[in-house]
C-alpha positions in Angstrom: 84.6 -82.1 -70.3 87.4 -84.4 -69.1 89.9 -82.8 -66.7 93.2 -84.1 -65.6 94.0 -84.2 -61.9 97.2 -85.2 -60.0 95.4 -88.3 -58.9 93.8 -89.2 -62.2 90.9 -87.8 -64.2 87.4 -86.5 -63.7 84.7 -85.9 -66.3 81.2 -84.4 -65.7 78.7 -86.6 -67.6 75.4 -85.1 -66.4 74.3 -81.8 -64.8 70.7 -80.6 -64.4 71.5 -77.8 -61.9 70.4 -79.9 -58.9 72.4 -83.2 -59.5 75.8 -83.5 -61.2 77.4 -86.8 -62.0 81.2 -87.1 -62.6 83.1 -90.2 -63.8 86.4 -90.5 -61.9 89.5 -92.6 -62.8 91.8 -92.6 -59.8 95.3 -94.1 -59.9 96.4 -96.4 -57.0 97.6 -94.2 -54.2 95.9 -91.1 -55.6 94.0 -89.0 -53.1 91.9 -85.8 -53.1 92.4 -82.7 -51.0 90.8 -82.7 -47.5 87.8 -80.5 -48.2 84.1 -79.9 -47.7 81.1 -78.5 -49.6 78.8 -75.8 -48.3 75.7 -76.8 -50.2 76.4 -80.1 -52.0 76.2 -83.7 -50.7 78.5 -86.2 -52.3 77.8 -89.8 -53.2 80.7 -92.0 -54.3 79.7 -95.2 -56.2 82.6 -97.5 -57.1 82.4 -99.5 -60.3 85.9 -101.1 -60.0 88.7 -101.1 -57.5 88.9 -100.2 -53.8 88.3 -96.6 -52.5 88.9 -95.3 -49.0 86.7 -92.5 -47.9 87.6 -90.5 -44.8 84.9 -88.3 -43.2 85.6 -86.0 -40.3 82.4 -85.9 -38.2 81.6 -83.4 -35.4 84.3 -82.9 -32.8 86.9 -84.0 -35.4 86.0 -87.7 -35.1 87.3 -89.6 -38.1 85.1 -92.2 -39.9 86.8 -94.4 -42.5 84.8 -96.4 -45.1 86.4 -98.7 -47.7 84.3 -99.2 -50.8 84.6 -102.1 -53.1 83.0 -102.6 -56.6 79.2 -101.9 -56.4 79.3 -100.1 -53.0 78.5 -96.4 -52.3 79.0 -93.8 -49.6 77.0 -90.7 -48.9 78.6 -87.5 -47.5 76.3 -84.7 -46.4 77.2 -81.0 -46.9 79.6 -79.4 -44.3 81.5 -82.6 -43.5 85.2 -82.5 -44.2 86.2 -85.5 -46.4 88.9 -87.0 -48.6 89.2 -90.1 -50.8 92.3 -92.3 -51.4 92.5 -95.1 -54.0 93.7 -98.3 -52.5 93.9 -99.8 -56.1 93.2 -98.3 -59.5 89.6 -97.1 -59.2 86.7 -96.2 -61.5 83.8 -94.6 -59.8 81.0 -92.1 -60.1 80.9 -89.0 -57.9 77.4 -87.6 -57.6 76.8 -84.1 -56.3 73.3 -83.3 -55.0 72.6 -79.6 -54.3 71.0 -78.9 -50.9 68.9 -75.8 -50.8 69.5 -73.5 -47.9 66.6 -73.9 -45.4 63.5 -71.8 -45.9 63.4 -70.0 -49.2 60.0 -68.4 -48.9 59.3 -64.8 -48.1 55.7 -64.2 -47.3 54.0 -61.0 -48.4 50.6 -62.0 -47.0 49.1 -64.7 -44.8 47.1 -67.5 -46.4 43.5 -68.3 -45.4 40.1 -69.4 -46.6 37.8 -67.1 -48.6 34.3 -66.5 -47.0 31.4 -67.2 -49.3 
């Protein structure tokens, strides 16, 4: 489903519950909110235009990456980030779900059967 945004449009084109792929069309000068994801990593892959990615690392250190056609950037969960289109941009935003640590609750302890 295609959805209008102030900065352009986004459309989810694939979702299997672990990975979600969105096609973004971003107008020159358009930018996202400054935000973060609790469990999802982001990958931006630019197919046309120039996209600036700002990532606030630990201790509020700002990293800036400018992506051109064919380039990508990975943002792990919990890092505050924002994108800004330096020209009209077409790109894919890929979300990858990160499971929360250990998800096993043991009822017994494993071992080896004696013969």
